[in-house]
N, C-alpha and C positions, 0 to 999 in steps of 0.2 A: 754501381748500383744497379747500372742496366744490365752491365755484364754477368752481372751474379745472378739478378731475374733472369734472363736468359738461359742460365746452365741449368736452375732451376725448372724451367719451363722446357727445356731439350727431355733434363730429367723424368719428369714427369711424361713427355709425349714417346718416351722411351719404353716408360714403365706401360700406358694404356697400348701402344704398339705391340709389346712384346705380349701381355695379355692376350690380346687380339688374337695373336699368329698361336701360340701354344693352345688356347681354347678353342679355336677352328681346327688345329691339325689332330689335336688329340684325339678326339672322337671320331674325326672325318678318318683317323687310319683305324683306330679299334673297334669300331661300331659296325655292326653286318646291316644294320637296319637302325630308321631313323627313332627317336623315342616314342613309346604313347601320345605324350600329349599334343607331339608337332605334329603328327600323323593323324589327327582329329580336329588339331587347325587346319590342316590343311585338306582334309576331307570336308569340311562346313566352308572353308576357299571356296572350292570347286564348285558352287553353286550358294553365292553369297545373298546373305539375307540382312535385317536388320538387328537380328538375336538369333539364338541358336537354342538348344533344350538345355544347355548346360549353362553359357556363358551369353554375355555379350556381343558384338560383333568383331570389338579390336584385336584380338588374337588371333582371329581370321583373315581378315582382312592383311596385316604385312606379310604374310605367309603367301598369301595368294600375288602379290605385288613381286615379291620374289620369283615365286614359280614362275610367273608370266615371263621375266627378265632371264631365267637359267635354267627353267624345266626342273625337273625329277634328278638334282644334286644335291646328294647330302650334305655336302659341306656347304651350300648356299646358305642352308636352315642354320649349321651352326656359327655359320659367319652372321648372320642375320640376329643371333641372339647377342654377340658379343658386339655387334653395333650399339644394340639397348642398353646395353651392359655402358660400355665406351661413354655415350652420350648423359649417360646418369653420371658417370667418375669426372667427364667434363666440367657440367654446372655444377656438383660439389665441390668440385676447385676452385671453380670462380667463385660460386657463393662462399667459400674457405678465407678467400682473399680479400673479399669485400669483410666481412666478419673480424680477422685475425689481424688485418693488416700487415702480415708477415708471412713470406712466400714461400719459405721456408715452413713454416708451420702449418700453411696451406697446403703441401705436398704429403709431409706426414701423417694429414686427417685423412687423407685419401685410399695414402699406403696403408693404411689400419684396415680400411674395407676389405683388402687381402687376405684377411685373416678371418672375415665371419662365411663360413659355406656356401651363403646366398649367392656371392658375387664371386663364385669359381666355379666348384663342387657340381653343381646344380645348374650350373646356366647354362649349357650345351642343349636343355630341352626347352624349345622357345613353346610358351604358356602364356598363362592368364598372369602370371607372375613375374616375368622378364617381361613382359610388353605392359607394365607399369613403371616401370623402372627409369624411362627417360622422360616421362612425365610427371613422375611423382618428383622427381629433381628442377622439372623444367615450374611446374609449378610454384616450389618453394622458392625457386631462385627470385621470379618476376614476382610474388607474394613481400619479399622481403622486397623490391626495389618499390614496391607501394609501400609498405609499412616504413621503410625509411626516410622515403621521400618528403617535400615540405608540397610541392609542387606537384601532385597527382597526373600522369599521363596517361592519354586514353590508352596508347599501344601497350604501356604496362596490362590494363586491365583489362584490353581486348584479349590479349596474350593467356593470361591467367585464367578467363574464361574458355579459352578454348584448351590447353591441356589439361584442366581439371576436366572438360567432358569426355576430352579423346582418353584420359587417366579411368575414368567412370567408366566407359566404352570398353574400358579391358576388363574392369573387373569391379565389382561394386564395393567392394573392400575399401576401396579408393576415397571412400564417401567420410571413411574416418580423418584422413588428414585433411579434408575440408570443412567438416566440421570442426576441426582444432583450430583452423587459423582462422574461420569465423568468430569462435569464442573468444580469442585473443580480441579480434579487431571489437567486438559488440564490448568487449571488457576496458577496453581502454578508450572506447568513444563513449560509452552511455553510461561506465560506472565510473571508472577515473576521473574521466571525461578531459583529459590531458591531449587528446587529437580530436580534432574538429570530424564531421560526418561531411563527406564529399559526395555530391550526388555521381560521379566519375566509377564511384563503385558499385553502382548498379548496370555497368556495361559489363561487367563481370557477370553478373546473374542472368542478366539476358541473354547473353552470348553461350552461356553453360544451359539456359534452358531452352534456346532455340536447337542445340545440336542436338539435343537427346529426347526431340519431340518425336521424330521416325521411331527410334527403339521404344518409347513410351508407348507409340501406335502399334507397334508392330506386340510389345508387351500386352498390354489391352487384348489383341485377337488373336494371344496364345495364352492367355489363362495366367500370366505371369508366373512362364512354366520356368523360366531363371532363377526367378525368386526362389520359389517352390524348391529346386533341386538346391540351393544354397542353405536352405532351411534343415533340410532331410540331412544335409553333409553335416552339421555339429549335433546331430543325434537327439534332437527335440522328444523324437517319437521314443526315446525309451527314456525322456524325463524323469528324475527321483528328486528329492529333496536331496540328498545326500550330493548328488551329483553338481550344487549350486558352490558347493565346496570344495569337492575335490575335482575339476575340470579346471579352477583356477589356480589351485597349488600346482597342477601337473603342467598348467599354462606357464606360470613363475618359474621354475625349476626348467623346464625346457629351455626357457629364453637366459637363464644365467649358463647354462649350462654350453648353449651357441654361441657364448658372448667369452669363454675362459681362453680361446688364442688371444683374442682381442684384450683381453684386460693382460693378461702375460706379456706381449708386446706392448702395452703402455708402461708395465710396469719396469721392465728395462730402459726405459727413455727417463723417468721421473727419478728426481731424489726422493721424494716420500711422495704420498698423496695424500695431497690436504686440499679440496674444495673450498674455492670461496666464490659464495654463493649470495648473493644480493638482487635480491628481486626488483628493486628498483632501475637494474642495471637492465637499457632497450634491450640489449645485443641477448644477454642471458633467457630475456622472457620469449625472445621470439624462439629460441633456442629450445628452450622448453616444452615451448608449443607444438614444434614439429618432431620433437623426438620422443619426450617422454607421454605427453597428453594423449597421442593416438595409442598409444600403447596402453595406457592407460584407462582410455575410452571402451577398447577390445576387451581387457578382464574384469570393468564395471559390467559390459555386455555377458560375459560367461558368468558372474555372479548373478544378477539380476534371470539370465534365462539357464541357466545349469547346464550352458552348450558346451558340447567342443570346439575347440580351437586350433586349425590345424598346422603345424608347424612352418609347412611351405607360405602358410597365407599371411606372415609375418615378411615374405621377401622385401618389399619396399621399405618396411618402417624402421629399418638402421642405417639405412644411406646417409645419413648426415648424424652419426651416432661420432663419428671420429671428429667432428668438425667441434663438436658438444666436448667431449673430452678433453680435447685438445685448449678450449678454450677455458673450461676451469681449470685446467691444470697449467694455463701458461707460464704463470711463474714458479713452479714448479719442476718444466722438464729443463734436463742437463742436457744440451746439445753435444757436452764434450763424451757424454755416453750413446753419441747416433751410429756411432763402429759396431757397438750390442744389439741395437735395434736394426738396424740394417741387415747383420747376419741372421736375426731372429725373422725377419721380415723376409730374406729370399728363402729359408728354411721350409718357410709354411708356404712362400710364392711357388716352389717346387716340389713339394712335398705332395698338394694336389693334385695335379693333373698326375706325379709319379702314381697316386692311388687309385686316382679314375682310372687308368691304364692297368693297371695288376687288378682291378675287379671286373674293368670289359673284358679282359682277355681270359682273367682265366676261371669267371663265370661263363656258364652256356645257357642258362635255363632264364636268361635275362630279353624282355622286351625287346630291345637292339639287337637280339640274336635270331630274331624272327627272319626268317628265309621269304622276307616279304617279293621281291622281284624275281626268287625264283620259283613262287606262286604263281606271281602275274602271267609270267611266260608259260606255264601252263596251261592256263585257263585260255591268255590268247590263242593255245594252240587247239584247245578244244572247240572255242568258237570259231576260229577260220576254218575249223572241217566241216560245221552246220551252215554259216552265214560268209556272205559277202561284204557288208559292212562295215563299219565300225562301231564298237559298242559307246552309244552314248550315255546310259548311266548305270550307277549300280545303288544295289542297296544290301542293309544288315546294320550291323553295329560299326562304330567309327575304327575300330579296329582292323577287323580282319576285310570292310570292306572299303575302309578309308586308305590301307595297304594298295589293292585293288586300285582304287581310283587315280593314288601316286604313280605307280609303279606303270599301269598300262600305258601302251604309246597313246591310244585317245584321249587319256584324261578325263574319261567319262565324270558324269555329275554325281554326288552321293547326293542321294533322295532319302535317306532315312532308312530308319527299320524298313521291312518288307513291307511294303505296301500295294494289297491288293488292287486297288483301282490302276494305279500307274503300270501293275503288270497285265488288269485287264486291258487295258485299252493299249498295249504292247504286242505284235506280231511275232517280235524274233526277241527270244530270251533265253537263258539256260540258268540254274541255280544249282550250284555247288556248297556244301556245307555250311549251309544258313544264309548265303549270300549269293542276291540274283544280279546279272548282268542283262543287259538290253538294250533293243533304240524305242524311243518315243515311237 
């Protein structure tokens, strides 16, 4: 049995290593420039703060670490994205092993994630959605540790608070997972009364709040700009009565569309699809709370507010769908059909990078075709003709100015959109195509 388990573990590590290599190499070889969101994160990272005009600071912090290590090497930021994906996969695998008690089924539950394009095709662009992935998986895993344990451990509560805070500081939508888990515990403790309240639970809340304090102060001092940006992205300014029905229906159909390859691979593996649902099942209750409840809360939000739910916002929500479906169908899974499943998996596994490569090479008007490095070199030549010192700051939109901040040899700080105060206090600056560069 140990030898069998080792073989499954080896297959898992071959899978994640293959995923990492493929999805680091493919965009590195086919893209001329980093994607928009990654450049944006690097622009913010050049002048780190506890928040930015669009998002909290998490997605800027990690690229900045990689920039300090590797510099302006595009492949490093594609690698960063895949590291985040792989950490999530690893903790999904650990969680699945504890839930299912069968390492082969645990492997299947992770392989199924490769059918969801959030975890392959869109991952080269490191952004707030990718940034959430490992912390979503870690929060669920350690929440499970607290949920299933008879003796609550301080370290588990501390880690839930830590990872929940980092996830929330990556993107506010992380709150849907946290609310879902909290609702489960409230239900079990105060309504069903089959779980005792433990004061160690408060450790999670204390750690979470303490880590958020600097960002909350920043929010207050900046007129809650990130929250207003998020609300504006939902289309609330165009709110009409019909939107309360239209947007939730669109949302549901999009989610079904995303899951078609996933459901196809499930179909290849089972004798017949027959769910066995027992709401007294402790494991199932937890799985429903981390998979279905967050999506249901998003849907309710759309119904109440009449707001758009952008597809990419749902990136972390499906991390544990493989575990849920395998758990529900574990008695219908026919391992004699494993070859059909593996053929389907391999087809989709290689199809996604092939499509990415084709689109990247054949289309020439994408952000990733932007000649960022060449433009930076030309700007550097113009600067060197007039000034001796290094460029220290750049102002303008995150795309043009962010590309200059990333590609210029001095890595100037991005100071946001053009600021007359900064330029008035600078004796040396130039402005080119809505972007200004200078020395403090």
